N, C-alpha and C positions, 0 to 999 in steps of 0.2 A: 792466563787466558782471560780471566775476569777483569784484570787491570786493563788489558787491551780493549775490551768491550766498553769499559767505563770511559777510556780516552776517546774512542770513536763516538760515543754518545755525547761527550762534552764538546767535541769538535763540531758535531752536527748541530748541537744547541747554539753554539757560538755563530756558526754560519747562518742558521735560521734567524737569530736575533739581528745580525747585520743586514740580512735580506729584508727583514721586517722594517728596520729603521730606514733603509733606502726606499722601500715602498711607501712608507709614511711621508717621507720628504717629497717624493714624486707626487703623491696624492695631494699634498699641500700646494702643489703647483710651482715647486722650486727645482732648480738644478742642484745636483750634488756639489758642484764646484762653487756655486753661490752660497750654499749652506756652509761649506768648509771655510770660505773666505769670511763669512759672518762670524764663525767661531774664532778665527784668528783676529778679526777686527774687534771682537768683544774683549779679547785679552789685551789688545793694544789700547782700547778705550779706557780700561782700568788704569793703565800706565799714564796715559795722557791726562786723565782726570786728576790723578795725584800730582802730576807735574803742573797742571793748570792751577791747582789750589796752592801749591807751594811757592811758585815763582811769580812775582809781580813783574819784574824786569827781566827780559831775556836778551841775550846777545843776538845780533843779526843772524848768526849761524844757527842758534837755537830756534829762532823764529822760523827760519826756512825749514828746518827739520820738523818742527811742530806742525807747520802748515801742510807739508807733504804727507805726513802721517795722518793728520786729521782728514785730509781729502780722501785718502784710502779708506778710512773708516766710514766716512759719509757715503762713499760709493758702495761699499759692502752692505751697509745698513739699508740703502735704497733698494737693493736687490732682494730683500726678504720682506715678508709681510710685517706690518707694525706690531701685530700681536705677539711676535716672537721676542721683541725687545722692549715691551712696555715697562718692564722692571728696571731697565737701564736708562730710561728716559731722562732722569735727572742728571746722570753722568753725561749723557749725550748733549744735553742742553748746556751744561757747564763748559764742555769742550767746544761746542759750537759758539758760545758767547766769547770765549777766549780767542777762538779762530777769527771771529768777526773783529774783535778789538785789535788783534795783530794786523789783519788786513787793512783796517782803517789807519792804523799808525804808520804802516809801510806806505800806504797811498798818500798820506799827508806829507811824509818825508820826501817822497818822489816829486810832489807838486810844489815844493818850496822854491 
């Protein structure tokens, strides 16, 4: 009986913490979907950051994949306040710089 009471208390605490987190996100003026996409984009930002630093030359297919993933990240980061991702600014800037370089390279190739 005591174990059952402890399980109910733990479930109540977990539900209360989730509700509190949702309330904080709402009070911050964001949608839950935007916050979740930001979390996913933050993980992808780390991958693109490593990729941008490792590879100087990308194949056209890699460039397209990089550009599409970077655009998803930019969109997700635009939907959340800047204060949430201040710590990730350097990575964001590196990915953005590589994005711009690839766009310019592809534009130059198209206009030859």
